[in-house]
C-alpha positions, 0 to 999 in steps of 0.5 A: 633230049637226046641220048647224048644230052643224058650222058652229059647230064649224068657225067656232070652230075658224076662230076659235082658229087665226086667233088663234093666227095673229095671236098668231105673227104679233105676236110676229114683228113685235116681234122684227122691230122689236127687231131692227131697234132693235138693228141701228139702235142698233148702226150708231149706235154704229159711226158714233160710234166711227168718228167719235172724235176722238184728240188728242195733243200734241208738246210743243216742244223735249221731252227725257228731262229735260224731257218736256213741253218746254223752256218748261214749267217757268218755272225752265228757261227762267230760265237761257237768259233770264238769259243774254240768250237770249229767242228773241224770247218775252216773260218770264213766270212761267207754265207754258207748254205749247207744241207742236202739237195733233194730232187723229189721229182721224177725227172732230172734237174740240170744247172742247179743254181741257188741266190738269195732274195729279200721281199719288199712286197707280195708276189713276184714283183716283191721279190728282190735278188740280193746275190747273183745264182751260185752253182750247187750242182750241175745235175741231180737225178729224180729221186737223188739226195746229194750233200751241198756246201755252197759259198756265196761271197762278197763278189756274189753281191748284185751290182747296179749301174748307176750311169758310170759304174756298177756298185754293190746294192748292199753291204755284204755284211748285211745280206744274211739279215735281209735274206728272205728267201733261198732260191734254187733255180734248176731246168729239166731235161727239155730246158725248161726253168723252174724255181723252189723258194725256201721262205724264212717265214710267213710274210704278214705286211704290214709289221704286225702290232705286238702291242695288240694281244690279238696280233700277239695271238696270230703271231704264236700260231703262225707256222714257222717253218712254210712248205717251199714254193714251186714255180716255173720260169725264171725270176725277173733280175731286180735289185735294190736299186731297180726300185728306189720307191719301195725301199724301206727305211733301215729300221722298217727293213730290220723290223720286217725281217724279225721272227 
């Protein structure tokens, strides 16, 4: 082998080594880039989670019998009004949600809306909207508490399309009795939607047999003020007309909402 052959062999070997090193460095660079991107995404997720809002309502004059407050149901306001006790408030047939709206999270809550649900089963599929969302506040800062006085009127009833026209899915005067959940829907500063669900009581299907001593004992110890439920995402728009197969009779509906 001549000196030129040796030189050519060495150059070829060096080229192979350099190509391998280049490939190795490219892989290392790609992995570092992926790790950096993952770390950035994780940091962004942590930042968003740390800026989550968590809004809750403290209902004015709430009790075990009136979990959404004395002013919620027009019928519960009728008796004091007939007795001449108005507390300086004008008479109205609307459903009223009064109290304090508190953001217990660290981030601001935007576009805070309120709507009312009934419940026909467990989980997300069992929640059915009775009313459309009504604005409660445009912005509630983290840690802020503000007074709210939201009026839900007859025009806020959820309507369903029957093929010819939009029709209300229930009579307005029955909505207060059928309401099982008062729902807050809001967004964080990144536009992600959240919900806080205020429950009337502990939902226990089927309706307990009050003639059973064991069932009576269980009912006596159940909590009458469940903690609000915090959920992410937007509830599916579902009305009573969308679930005809699940609709109970009027008697069953009344029984399901006794507490």
